[in-house]
C-alpha positions in Angstrom: -78.4 -40.9 137.9 -80.5 -41.6 134.8 -81.8 -45.0 133.9 -81.7 -46.2 130.3 -83.5 -49.0 128.5 -81.8 -50.6 125.5 -84.2 -51.3 122.6 -83.3 -53.2 119.4 -85.6 -52.5 116.4 -85.6 -53.8 112.8 -85.1 -50.7 110.8 -84.5 -52.1 107.2 -84.4 -55.0 104.9 -82.3 -55.3 101.8 -82.7 -57.9 99.1 -79.1 -59.0 98.1 -77.4 -61.5 95.7 -74.0 -63.1 95.9 -71.5 -63.8 93.1 -73.4 -67.0 92.3 -76.7 -65.1 91.9 -78.1 -66.7 95.1 -80.7 -64.4 96.7 -80.9 -63.6 100.4 -82.0 -60.8 102.7 -79.9 -58.6 104.9 -81.9 -57.2 107.9 -80.8 -54.0 109.5 -81.1 -53.7 113.3 -80.7 -50.3 115.2 -80.0 -50.2 118.9 -81.6 -47.3 120.7 -81.0 -46.1 124.2 -84.2 -44.7 125.8 -84.0 -42.6 128.9 -86.7 -43.8 131.4 -88.5 -41.0 133.2 -92.0 -40.7 134.7 -92.1 -37.0 134.2 -90.4 -36.1 131.0 -90.1 -37.7 127.6 -86.6 -37.8 126.1 -85.6 -38.5 122.4 -84.0 -41.8 121.8 -80.2 -42.0 121.2 -78.9 -44.3 118.6 -76.2 -46.6 120.0 -75.4 -48.6 117.0 -76.5 -50.4 113.8 -76.0 -54.1 113.0 -76.6 -56.1 109.9 -77.6 -59.8 109.7 -78.5 -62.3 107.1 -81.8 -64.1 107.5 -79.9 -67.1 108.9 -78.4 -65.0 111.7 -74.8 -64.5 110.3 -73.5 -61.0 111.0 -72.4 -59.0 107.9 -70.6 -55.7 107.5 -71.8 -52.9 105.4 -68.8 -51.8 103.4 -70.3 -49.4 100.8 -73.7 -48.4 99.4 -75.4 -51.6 98.8 -72.4 -53.8 99.5 -72.2 -56.2 102.4 -69.7 -58.9 103.3 -69.3 -61.6 105.9 -66.5 -60.9 108.4 -64.0 -63.1 106.7 -64.4 -61.2 103.4 -64.9 -64.4 101.4 -68.7 -64.1 101.0 -69.9 -60.8 99.5 -73.4 -59.6 98.8 -74.7 -56.8 96.7 -78.1 -55.1 97.2 -80.7 -55.3 94.4 -83.5 -53.0 93.5 -84.8 -50.5 96.2 -82.1 -51.5 98.7 -79.3 -50.3 96.4 -80.9 -46.9 96.1 -81.6 -46.6 99.8 -77.9 -47.2 100.6 -76.8 -44.5 98.2 -79.4 -42.0 99.6 -78.2 -42.8 103.2 -74.8 -41.4 102.3 -72.8 -44.7 102.0 -70.1 -44.4 99.4 
């Protein structure tokens, strides 16, 4: 039976603004599963991606450059490079 290690890494940051033009940062975290072996190196497997505001609140990525808090009342829009990264990643 194989042994896996779960590793969470920060893989992106997006500058965002809300409807009141208040600025914040959304941080992207990717969870990888690394197979542990003494004899062979395996490629990491992506288990999932999570997005959080700087204050720790979870947000959902709904479209390229659009994020919202789970209740849907608080929405954020990426500005600058973050908006272009989302479009390049295939979010529509």
